[in-house]
GUGUZA-249995 format. One line per 8 residues: number of its first residue (from 1); their letters; for each residue x, y, z of C-alpha. Coordinates in steps of 0.02 Angstrom, whole numbers, plus 50000, padded with zeros to 5 digits. Last residue first. Layout:
GUGUZA-249995
NUM> A> X:Y:Z  ... $
***
This chain:
GUGUZA-249995
260> EDALAALI> 59766:50196:50135  59717:50243:49958  59698:50096:49837  59508:50098:49844  59509:50285:49805  59622:50254:49654  59506:50114:49596  59359:50234:49609 $
252> QAVLWDRS> 59447:50368:49506  59502:50242:49373  59325:50173:49359  59255:50348:49335  59384:50392:49203  59346:50232:49107  59161:50274:49114  59198:50449:49049 $
244> SDDSYAHD> 59302:50379:48904  59166:50254:48857  59020:50375:48856  58880:50367:48986  58963:50450:49134  58789:50453:49214  58777:50641:49239  58865:50686:49077 $
236> AGPCRQLR> 59053:50690:49050  59137:50815:48933  59279:50857:49052  59287:50745:49208  59326:50851:49360  59408:50797:49524  59378:50897:49682  59473:50842:49838 $
228> PDRPDWAA> 59588:50992:49829  59443:51107:49881  59484:51272:49795  59312:51281:49713  59232:51292:49887  59057:51221:49863  58886:51291:49817  58928:51335:49636 $
220> LFAQGTRD> 59022:51171:49618  58865:51077:49674  58759:51168:49545  58881:51118:49408  58874:50937:49464  58685:50937:49457  58691:51023:49286  58804:50888:49216 $
212> REAILFRV> 58922:50933:49073  59073:50945:49190  59046:50776:49271  59110:50808:49447  59192:50679:49559  59224:50725:49741  59352:50616:49833  59349:50596:50021 $
204> SGAFAALG> 59466:50504:50138  59405:50466:50313  59379:50581:50463  59196:50625:50434  59120:50759:50548  59145:50893:50414  59041:50786:50297  58884:50813:50397 $
196> VAMTQALG> 58911:51000:50410  58942:51013:50224  58784:50914:50187  58683:51029:50300  58751:51180:50207  58710:51104:50038  58533:51063:50097  58506:51238:50165 $
188> TPASPKSS> 58556:51309:49997  58723:51393:49962  58703:51578:49919  58664:51619:49739  58804:51664:49620  58802:51845:49563  58734:51879:49391  58849:51902:49242 $
180> ASLLGRAL> 58813:51731:49166  58626:51759:49178  58640:51923:49084  58752:51842:48953  58623:51704:48928  58480:51828:48911  58580:51927:48783  58620:51769:48683 $
172> KALNVKGT> 58436:51720:48681  58392:51893:48613  58535:51882:48488  58475:51715:48415  58633:51664:48321  58632:51635:48134  58676:51814:48091  58830:51774:47986 $
164> LLRLLERP> 58954:51843:48114  58877:51742:48257  58872:51579:48158  59053:51608:48105  59103:51630:48288  59017:51465:48330  59113:51375:48193  59277:51453:48250 $
156> NKLKAAYR> 59253:51379:48426  59349:51476:48559  59201:51593:48586  59088:51441:48612  59199:51374:48752  59192:51542:48842  59003:51541:48822  58989:51372:48909 $
148> ARIASPPP> 59109:51420:49048  59009:51577:49082  58847:51477:49091  58928:51354:49214  58988:51496:49326  58816:51577:49319  58735:51421:49395  58632:51311:49279 $
140> PADSHDDE> 58447:51350:49271  58327:51274:49401  58212:51138:49336  58220:51046:49502  58145:50882:49560  58182:50830:49740  58171:51013:49787  58308:51096:49890 $
132> YTWPNSLV> 58436:51070:49753  58608:51014:49816  58628:50842:49735  58807:50779:49742  58888:50754:49570  58992:50603:49622  59049:50572:49801  59183:50440:49826 $
124> LGDFGAGG> 59196:50409:50013  59321:50328:50130  59327:50216:50283  59139:50206:50291  59035:50230:50449  58894:50329:50370  59008:50469:50308  58918:50600:50412 $
116> ALMLASAA> 58747:50532:50362  58706:50694:50268  58865:50668:50166  58820:50489:50120  58643:50543:50075  58711:50683:49965  58816:50559:49868  58661:50452:49845 $
108> DCNGFGII> 58571:50611:49791  58681:50621:49635  58807:50478:49623  58861:50373:49771  59015:50273:49818  59060:50210:49992  59233:50137:50024  59253:49987:50139 $
100> RRLAPCQA> 59416:49943:50227  59482:49787:50314  59370:49659:50228  59404:49479:50278  59228:49460:50350  59149:49473:50176  58963:49430:50196  58954:49499:50373 $
92> RFAALAAA> 59052:49656:50326  58938:49685:50177  58783:49657:50285  58843:49788:50410  58871:49914:50269  58700:49875:50196  58616:49902:50365  58707:50068:50387 $
84> IDEASHRF> 58653:50124:50212  58472:50081:50249  58477:50173:50416  58552:50327:50333  58414:50329:50201  58307:50472:50268  58364:50615:50157  58379:50494:50010 $
76> GMNVGESD> 58194:50457:50002  58073:50377:50125  58033:50223:50020  57926:50112:50130  57970:49931:50163  58025:49781:50062  58167:49776:49938  58162:49709:49759 $
68> GVGRRDFR> 58164:49878:49674  58140:50021:49797  58031:50028:49954  58178:50012:50073  58348:50035:49991  58401:49924:49847  58578:49857:49861  58748:49849:49777 $
60> LVPCGAAS> 58900:49766:49856  59072:49759:49776  59223:49649:49812  59391:49721:49755  59511:49625:49642  59514:49724:49478  59377:49610:49410  59274:49666:49561 $
52> IRSALEAQ> 59288:49847:49505  59240:49807:49326  59091:49700:49374  59029:49829:49499  59036:49965:49366  58938:49858:49244  58804:49824:49376  58800:50009:49418 $
44> SSFPGART> 58778:50055:49233  58635:49933:49207  58550:50060:49090  58521:50169:49244  58580:50075:49400  58570:49888:49431  58539:49927:49615  58367:49996:49575 $
36> ENGGTVIL> 58337:50179:49537  58231:50286:49652  58357:50427:49652  58538:50376:49678  58611:50203:49707  58729:50177:49853  58875:50070:49793  58979:49984:49927 $
28> LGTSGAAE> 59160:49957:49873  59277:49836:49960  59456:49833:50022  59529:49666:50078  59537:49599:49900  59488:49420:49852  59336:49459:49747  59148:49433:49760 $
20> ELTGALAS> 59019:49536:49669  58878:49548:49794  58698:49593:49753  58583:49651:49891  58395:49651:49917  58327:49727:50078  58210:49632:50194  58115:49750:50307 $
12> GACDFTFH> 58113:49734:50497  58220:49887:50533  58340:49843:50393  58371:49657:50370  58474:49572:50236  58438:49485:50072  58550:49388:49953  58611:49386:49773 $
4> RRNM> 58784:49321:49724  58897:49366:49579  59061:49272:49555  59144:49343:49400 $
***
């Protein structure tokens, strides 16, 4: 692995980038979600970059303004288009042989790429896009996710035995069934704005949804479930933290990098 650290300019602020070099002509630029640094939670983005570069594709990670090792003021994901554009330009400058660059983001990083209309990438991998209006939301899962959860329980003999032997809280069960039967809420203003932004993008798009993740569930409730670009990972959490989910994520990204 050939890992190199450098800085690049964004509106007068020096942003920190980490480049995993490789010989391929298609590269991956990772946009980190939340206020996390370019290493990602539990170094998951660093591990992802290593695996992708080992497969032959260079990878750039960076800290946006005001985060991690970068200068400037952190203005949040809704105002990060300039940071992403600067990182994309720096990637092309560092790897002039690149013909295509795919952008990857999880959570509000995916939302930022959608809001930026694809941000100049050749393709996008958008994982569990954030659609809550508030930056921090304790909203319950959408009814579709609650229904799926109860359907899974009814197929589990152990859960049925708990119900028959009186070990299930019936009041809690009733509240859950009531929530599951409610009508889905209308898409939020953020989700609608994201859809408009993405509609202007002509490149390839792949949505990745971790089925155990509330953020991913909320996105599905606000999006057309018939969209053929949706890919679901059963049993995965928000960060794809188990081995099989990480392998699935890497396979999906490599498939997007191989698309022409």
